[in-house]
Steps between C-alpha positions, in 0.01 A plus 500: 500500500642843420607741771206644696453778752574468871123516581420209279789300623387552865143410425615167321745410786210570745255281302771224463560501881116476565474180281842356591628532141839590357486856359584374156194270496277783617642736224440226233136447624425864482664541158285197380187651650564833340573350168201289500276789599648719232673739737836660414776331706786671652777551245267522208443812282162503355455507127312851536835631630649434159172602306480824675854623414705566190881523440624813342808619335540869545712777334565841667675720244566810698803511735384427845655448850414222735550503881706189588318425819741259638809732462659602820453857405127449444459326838700777675273767342194309605629486856578881500165613366263221596656341797292676772175474301544121462601455865179692610264332265642140488772465780785481242784660666736452206404438134712198362477260215272297725262795530491543113450123441277426790151365500345804661376717212432794716852622523585407141190700380597804703855491363377457135254788548772733636758401231245558214480867606878565521682721259847361415819695486450562118157666566301222370282237652610140511320254257472256766688264731713191459611256761650154524227231540455381850496154366834524362637571152358754251370854535149613567384830335213725586420774239281788618245593236508868599335662195204247525472534884497886468258479205740670271491244222685177419833421640794451255480128524458286182362151538697292256338167577241370730442125545280268694659288766456143390519187727794363300685833516860406548587799739177438703588124537855594602369718778240256616753223525752744676255564785317171507178628365251380235255672273178383356 
């Protein structure tokens, strides 16, 4: 069975103890029941996750600057300008990579909202942020659609391709295997 959350593990462990079963047997029984009843089991992505999304290749022609969120200079600036605010609001005394990659979306949303409004040294706004993936390898990019958000017209982004995410997509299957997941 794929990795599940602590609350689920605790409930399964409790049930296994009550019925004097090994935890693995209880997990298999739950998995089989959920499958038989048509419920999504832990570790599965529903088909509507794929059906509701598209993959895009984008091109941005104008020169733009990105904030490297995981750079030491960025983290130092965040601590200088947002440290007290995040401490007061979320009890975060020091902003670290752990804060930026954490599961709590409150601090990360507050940081993103603040960053979006900052004017860079060259007098322009950043196009967005980039950061290392918290799951290792690769970069994550977030592009702010400023013109669209401010109702000023389309942003200078060209959609070169868009494609459905198919069940047999090699990249999807690579990631599913990497994290021990399955997709219907």
